[in-house]
N, C-alpha and C positions, 0 to 999 in steps of 0.2 A: 761069262759076261766080259765084253770089251771094257778096257779102262775108260774112265771119264776124263775128258780133257779140261783142265783148269787153266784159264787164261791168266798169264802174268804180264800185265801191261803197266806195272809199277803203280797201280792204284787199287790194291786190294790186300786184305789180310790173309795171305796164303797159308802161313803157318797154322793159324787157327782152323782154317778149312781143311787142310790136309790132316790135321790131328783128328778131326771128326771122322773123316773117311778111313783113316787107320783104325779108329775105334770100332767102326761098323764093318770092317773087313772089305772095304770097297777099293778096288785098284784104280789108280789115277795116273795121269801124266801131266806135265806142265808144258804149256806152249807159250813161247815168247815172240814168235814170228810166224809168218804165213807158211813157211816150209814145214813147220812142226804141227800144222793142222792136217794130220793125215787121216782123213775120213773118220772122224770120231763118231762114237755111238751117241754121246751126249756131251754137252759143253756147260761149264759153270763160268759165269761172268761176274766176279766179285767187284766190289767198289767201295771206296771210302773217300771222304772229302767232298769237294764241290763238283757240280755238274760240268762246268766248262773245263776244268782241269782233267776230269776223268775222260771226257771226249777227246781232248787234246792228246792225252797219253795213249788212248786207244788208236787214234789216227796216226800218231807217231810210230806206233808199233808196226804199222803196215798191214794189220790183220783185218781191217774193216771189209775190204772187197771179198776176201776169202770167206770171212764169216757170213756175209750176206749171201754168198753162193750156197754155203752149207745150210744156213737156217731158212732162207726164203725159197731157194730152188729145190734143195735136197731134203728139206724139212727135218733137219737134225734137231732134236730137243735141246733147248738152252734154258738155263736158269740164271737170271740176273738177281744179284743180291745188293740191297741198299742202293747206293748210287748206281750200281750195275743194273738195277731195275729201272731207275729213273732215266737212264740214257737209252732205254728201249723206246722211250716216247719221242715226241716231235720237238719239244722245246722246254725251256724252264725259266721261271721268273728269277732264278738264282743267277742266270748268266745270259750270254748273247749267242752262244753257239747252238747249232741244230743238233738234235739227238739222232739216233739211228732211224727213228720213225717207223719201227716195226709194229708198234701198237699205238695207234693215233691217240694223242692226248698231251696235255701240258702239265708240267710239274709246278705246283703252286705252294706258296708258303702257308703253313698251318694257321688257320684263323685264330686270332687272339683279341677278339673285339672287346672283351671286358678287361683286358690287360692283366688277367690273373693267372694265365698259364705260364709255366716255366718252359722256355725254349732254349736249347733243343729239347724235344720230347725224349727223355732218357729214362730207361728202366723197363720193368716188366709190365706187360699189358695182356689182358685177355683178347683173343682174336676170334672173330666169328666167320668161319669159312662157309662157302656155299655147300649145299648138300651134294655129296658124292664127288667133291673136288679131290682128285687123286693125290695131290701133294699132302693133304691133311688126313689121309686114310689111317685108321687105327688110333686116332687121337680123341681123347675125351677132355673137354674144356681146355683147349690148347692155350698156352701162354708163351710169349716170345719176348726177347730182349730188343728194345728199340733205341736208336740214337740218331735223331734226324730233326730237321726243322721244316722240311718240305715233303709234300705228298704227291702222288701221281693221280691226276684228275683225268680219267679216261673219257674220250669222246663218246664211246659206246659203253653203256653200263653192263652190257653182256660180257665185257672184258674184265670186269671186277670179280675176282674169285674169293676174296675175303676182305673184311673190314675191321677197323679198330675204332674205339671211341677215346678221344682225347680232346676235350672241349667240344668237339663236334665229331660226327662219324664220317670217316673217310677211308678210301681203299688202302689196304696194306698188302694185298697180293693181287696180281693181274695175270691174265692168260689170254692168248690168242693162238688156238691150235697147238703147235709144238713150242710156242714161246711162253715161258713162265717168268714171273718176277715176284720177289718178296721184298718189302721195305725193311723188315726186321732182320736181325742177324741170327740165322740158324746156328752158325758156328759158335755163338755165345749163349745158346738157349737150351743147353743141357739135353734132357731126354727128348723134348719136343723137337729141338733142332736136329738131333741125330735121326729121329724118326722121319722128319721131312726130307732130309738129304737121302736117307735110305729109300724113301718112297720115290724120289726123283730118279735115283740110280736104277730102280727096278721097273720104271716105266717101259712099256714095250716100244721098241724103236720102230 
């Protein structure tokens, strides 16, 4: 199996992610610029912090054009994590910058109409995946660790691959062909997170 390429654009928890890949015996390389994106088999796009800052950091890395060629034209599988998932979308209520636009939809703040929800949404929650969604293969009653105040509202509900309930029910995983995203942190989700990253690593290219 070719190593997975993990993007380092100064906006992700690389150490935690590489620790999980080490644990499951999956080889990986780190890419920080376009020259290091050497025809990867798969790509992981981590993310922490705010939408605009993540987009600015990714654009500053110079990798956006090369990524678009790999993901859109060559259909290389990519997994966006947390804010890395949110920037797959078109825009966000959190900021002013445009996202990558690979999965049409807007990132919106979690509804707190009664004022009784604690934001950010932080901690473990049950996740309800779609039937036969490959990222969740081999899991029974999956639970993942969340830390966020915004969620990805897809234009097309067919792009929603899993949901979570926190005050309301909203998407926590998205997919469009070879493009995957999860709002939760698999790198902090113990056996479920390790299984999800292993499932991604084993997807057929």
